[in-house]
C-alpha positions in Angstrom: 155.6 142.4 224.2 155.8 138.6 224.8 152.2 138.1 223.9 152.7 139.9 220.6 155.6 137.6 219.6 153.6 134.5 220.3 150.7 135.6 218.1 153.0 136.4 215.3 154.6 133.0 215.5 151.3 131.2 215.5 150.1 133.0 212.5 153.3 132.2 210.6 153.0 128.4 211.5 149.5 128.2 210.2 150.4 129.8 206.9 153.2 127.3 206.3 151.0 124.3 206.8 148.4 125.7 204.5 151.0 126.4 201.9 152.2 122.8 202.1 148.6 121.5 201.8 148.0 123.7 198.8 151.2 122.6 197.2 150.3 118.9 197.6 146.7 119.5 196.3 148.0 121.4 193.3 150.4 118.5 192.5 147.7 115.9 192.8 145.3 118.0 190.7 148.0 118.6 188.1 148.6 114.8 187.9 144.9 114.2 187.4 144.6 116.8 184.8 147.7 115.6 182.9 146.4 112.0 183.0 143.0 113.1 181.7 144.6 115.1 178.9 146.8 112.1 177.9 143.7 109.8 177.9 141.8 112.2 175.7 144.7 112.6 173.4 145.0 108.8 173.0 141.3 108.5 172.3 141.5 111.2 169.6 144.5 109.5 168.1 142.7 106.2 168.0 139.7 107.7 166.3 141.9 109.3 163.8 143.7 106.0 163.2 140.4 104.1 162.7 139.1 106.9 160.4 142.4 106.8 158.5 142.2 103.0 158.1 138.6 103.2 156.9 139.5 105.9 154.4 142.4 103.7 153.2 140.0 100.7 152.8 137.5 102.8 150.9 140.1 104.3 148.7 141.4 100.8 148.0 137.9 99.7 146.9 137.4 102.7 144.6 139.4 101.2 141.7 137.1 98.1 141.7 134.0 100.2 141.9 135.3 102.5 139.1 136.2 99.5 136.9 132.7 98.0 137.3 131.0 101.3 136.6 133.2 101.9 133.6 132.5 98.4 132.3 128.8 98.9 132.6 129.0 102.3 130.9 131.0 100.7 128.0 128.6 97.8 127.7 125.7 100.3 127.6 127.3 102.4 124.9 128.1 99.3 122.8 124.4 98.2 123.1 123.2 101.6 122.2 125.6 101.8 119.2 124.4 98.3 118.0 120.7 99.5 118.3 121.6 102.7 116.3 123.3 100.6 113.6 120.3 98.3 113.3 117.9 101.3 113.1 120.1 102.9 110.4 120.2 99.6 108.5 116.4 99.4 108.6 116.1 103.0 107.6 118.5 102.6 104.6 116.7 99.4 103.5 113.4 101.2 103.8 114.7 104.2 101.7 116.0 101.8 99.1 112.6 100.1 98.9 110.9 103.5 98.6 113.4 104.6 95.9 112.9 101.4 93.9 109.1 101.7 94.3 109.2 105.3 93.1 111.3 104.3 90.0 108.9 101.4 89.3 105.9 103.6 89.6 107.5 106.2 87.4 108.1 103.7 84.6 104.9 101.9 85.1 101.3 103.2 85.3 99.1 102.3 88.2 97.4 99.7 86.1 100.6 98.1 84.9 100.8 100.0 81.7 104.1 101.6 80.7 104.2 105.4 80.7 106.6 108.0 79.5 108.6 109.7 82.2 107.9 113.4 82.5 109.7 116.1 84.3 106.9 117.5 86.5 106.6 119.0 89.9 106.0 116.4 92.7 102.3 116.0 93.5 101.7 115.0 97.1 98.1 114.1 96.2 99.5 111.1 94.3 101.3 109.6 97.3 100.5 106.0 97.8 98.1 105.3 100.7 99.6 103.5 103.6 97.9 100.1 104.1 98.2 96.9 106.2 97.7 94.5 103.3 96.4 94.3 99.8 94.5 91.1 98.8 94.2 90.4 95.1 91.5 87.8 94.2 92.5 86.3 90.9 89.5 85.9 88.7 88.5 85.4 85.0 85.8 86.7 82.6 83.9 83.5 83.0 83.9 83.6 86.8 81.0 86.0 87.6 79.2 83.4 89.7 82.3 82.7 91.7 82.7 86.4 92.4 79.1 86.7 93.5 79.6 83.7 95.9 82.5 85.5 97.5 80.6 88.8 97.7 77.8 86.9 99.4 80.1 85.4 102.1 83.5 86.6 103.1 84.1 89.8 101.0 82.6 93.0 102.4 80.5 95.0 99.9 79.9 98.6 99.1 80.4 101.0 102.1 81.8 98.1 104.2 84.6 97.6 101.7 85.5 101.3 101.9 85.3 101.2 105.7 87.7 98.2 105.7 90.2 100.4 103.9 89.9 103.3 106.2 89.6 101.6 109.6 91.8 98.5 109.0 94.1 99.5 106.1 92.9 96.5 104.1 92.5 96.6 100.3 90.5 93.8 98.6 90.0 93.6 94.9 89.1 91.2 92.2 92.1 91.2 89.8 91.5 90.9 86.1 93.2 92.0 82.9 91.7 92.6 79.5 90.4 90.4 76.7 92.4 89.8 73.5 89.9 92.2 71.8 90.1 95.4 73.9 86.8 97.1 74.2 84.9 94.0 73.4 81.9 92.4 75.1 83.9 90.8 77.8 85.6 94.0 78.8 82.3 95.9 78.8 80.8 93.2 81.0 83.5 93.7 83.6 83.2 97.5 83.4 79.5 97.2 84.1 80.2 94.9 87.1 82.8 97.3 88.4 80.3 100.2 88.1 78.0 98.2 90.3 80.4 96.8 93.0 83.6 99.0 92.8 85.7 96.0 93.7 88.0 95.4 90.7 91.7 96.1 90.0 92.3 96.1 86.3 95.7 95.1 84.9 97.3 95.8 81.6 97.4 92.1 80.8 95.7 89.8 78.3 93.7 87.2 80.2 94.5 83.5 79.5 95.1 80.4 81.7 98.6 79.9 80.4 99.4 83.5 81.3 99.0 83.2 85.1 102.7 83.7 85.8 102.6 86.9 83.8 99.4 88.0 85.5 100.8 87.4 88.9 103.9 89.4 88.2 101.9 92.3 86.8 99.6 92.2 89.8 102.4 92.6 92.4 104.1 95.2 90.3 100.9 97.2 89.8 99.7 96.8 93.4 103.0 98.0 95.0 103.0 101.0 92.7 99.4 101.9 93.7 99.4 101.1 97.5 102.1 101.2 100.1 101.3 98.1 102.1 103.1 95.8 104.5 101.9 92.7 102.6 100.5 91.8 99.3 98.3 88.7 99.0 97.3 86.6 96.0 94.3 84.3 96.4 92.2 82.4 93.9 88.4 83.0 93.6 87.5 79.5 94.7 89.0 79.7 98.2 87.2 80.5 101.4 89.0 83.2 103.5 88.6 84.3 107.1 89.9 87.9 107.0 90.4 88.3 110.7 92.6 85.2 110.8 94.6 86.3 107.8 95.2 89.7 109.4 96.3 88.1 112.7 98.6 85.7 110.8 100.3 88.6 108.9 100.5 90.8 112.0 102.9 88.3 113.7 105.4 88.9 110.9 104.9 92.6 110.4 108.3 93.6 111.8 110.2 91.4 109.3 111.5 92.7 106.0 111.4 89.9 103.5 108.9 87.2 104.2 107.1 84.7 102.0 104.1 83.1 103.7 102.0 80.2 102.6 101.6 76.5 102.7 105.0 75.3 101.4 105.2 72.3 99.2 107.5 70.5 96.8 105.6 68.7 94.1 106.9 66.6 91.3 108.1 68.1 88.1 105.8 66.7 85.4 107.6 66.1 82.2 104.8 64.2 80.4 103.0 66.4 77.8 99.2 66.7 78.0 98.9 66.3 81.8 97.7 69.0 84.1 100.6 71.2 85.4 103.0 69.9 82.7 106.3 71.6 83.0 107.8 72.3 79.5 111.1 73.3 81.1 111.3 70.1 83.2 115.0 69.5 82.1 116.1 72.6 84.2 115.1 70.7 87.4 117.5 67.8 86.9 116.7 64.2 86.3 113.3 63.0 85.5 111.2 62.4 88.6 112.8 65.2 90.5 110.7 67.6 92.6 110.4 71.4 92.5 112.2 73.6 95.1 110.1 74.5 98.2 107.4 77.1 97.3 104.0 78.2 98.5 100.9 76.5 97.0 99.2 78.8 94.6 95.7 79.0 96.1 96.8 81.7 98.6 100.1 83.2 99.7 101.4 86.5 100.9 104.7 88.4 100.4 106.1 91.4 102.2 106.6 94.9 100.6 110.3 94.4 99.9 109.6 91.3 97.9 106.7 92.9 95.9 109.0 95.8 95.2 111.8 93.4 94.1 109.3 91.8 91.6 108.3 95.3 90.3 111.8 96.5 89.8 113.1 93.3 88.2 110.0 92.2 86.3 111.8 92.4 82.9 114.4 89.9 84.1 112.4 87.4 86.1 111.7 84.1 84.3 108.2 82.8 84.1 107.5 79.1 84.3 104.3 77.4 83.3 102.9 77.3 86.8 102.6 80.6 88.6 103.3 79.3 92.1 106.6 77.8 90.8 107.5 81.0 89.1 107.0 83.0 92.3 109.1 80.6 94.3 111.9 80.7 91.7 112.0 84.5 91.9 113.1 84.3 95.5 115.8 81.7 95.2 119.1 83.3 96.0 117.5 86.1 98.0 117.6 86.4 101.8 114.0 85.5 102.2 112.3 83.8 105.2 109.9 81.1 104.0 107.0 80.7 106.5 105.0 77.5 106.2 101.6 78.3 107.8 99.2 75.4 107.6 96.2 77.6 108.7 96.3 78.9 105.1 95.4 75.5 103.6 92.8 73.8 105.7 90.5 71.4 104.0 86.8 72.0 103.7 84.3 70.5 106.2 84.9 68.6 108.3 88.5 69.7 108.6 88.0 73.5 108.9 84.8 73.0 110.9 86.6 70.9 113.6 89.5 73.3 113.9 87.0 76.2 114.3 85.2 74.4 117.1 88.5 73.7 118.8 89.2 77.4 118.9 91.6 77.5 115.9 89.7 78.9 113.0 91.4 78.5 109.6 92.7 81.5 107.7 91.8 79.8 104.4 90.1 76.6 103.3 89.9 74.7 100.0 90.0 71.1 98.6 93.5 69.9 97.5 91.9 67.5 95.0 90.3 70.4 93.1 93.1 73.0 93.8 90.3 75.1 95.3 86.9 74.4 96.6 85.2 71.8 94.6 82.0 73.3 93.1 82.8 76.5 94.9 79.7 78.4 93.6 77.4 75.8 95.2 79.4 75.2 98.4 80.9 78.6 99.3 77.9 79.7 101.5 77.8 76.3 103.3 81.5 76.4 104.0 81.2 80.0 105.2 78.5 79.0 107.6 80.4 76.1 109.0 84.0 77.4 108.9 83.6 81.2 109.0 85.1 83.1 111.9 81.8 84.8 112.6 80.1 88.0 111.2 81.8 91.2 112.3 85.0 89.5 113.5 87.2 91.6 111.3 85.9 94.8 112.9 86.8 93.6 116.4 90.2 92.2 115.5 93.2 94.3 116.4 96.3 94.1 114.3 
């Protein structure tokens, strides 16, 4: 019995100690767990605070970013609108030119002769060919040798002339009207020459030295009615021309609407009768000894389509002075026209044009100022072509 009580007491003592140890262990473990949980919670809170601060900073920058983006968008739209307006302006201007040209062509035959307007269906086969430039070489009945000297040098002939139109969009014609006796010997001579060379553009105009202003006006009016070109050129038949250089010169101004290209000058107004280039209306230019307004010298110059159309539409109103280059310059006074002074269009004959060619700057046109053209051009045209020409075949390898 005693032994049994002792064993029971020992068992109970051990259990109490173990209970105490377990309690202490549980307490310590609980403290550790709680500290761990608190540390984790603080870390999470810190991360959330940092994230929140970053979000606040980002959101505070958004207005600036949005403003910059909106500003760029507005600027882009303004630029686009400006481009659209410019395009519309060009389109409207082009349509106005086409309308004016159509009206001029309707009231004027292709050769400059007036026709009666008829109500007929539109014929697409009569649309004007689209060209780069039209070059009219002013000539006279007595200038057959001059024409031949040009045909033998810088003017393509036969199939080459047709090829020039198709491949390069370049029209080249000798420009001449009719004699005072229509159907006479002079007219028949030109008709026979045309049958042989196919390089004339006939005008409804009576030839005469003192009618050059009228001839020039009719040429531009008739040319713009027949061909839809970017430029229309007038050149005399005693001038040497490098076609490739002329094309390159015009190509630089192709995007412009109203341009007048040539060697600009301002010569004296000659009041004295009997002298060459006498100006009967000298009094309109102010006091004696005054000079003309700036205008292109008459040997060669070019005008854009808008200006040729303007001449065609207003030909009945445009005043003609004694000198055709002065007349042309006067027609553009008061208009928004860009005058381009290009000295490559008025080089002198050798040695001037030769030296420039050797220096890598071939001239577009050459003549002698003292003769208002090449002196003795029939005899010298070939020599000048050999010394100042841009080279055979250059026109075919020149891109415009």
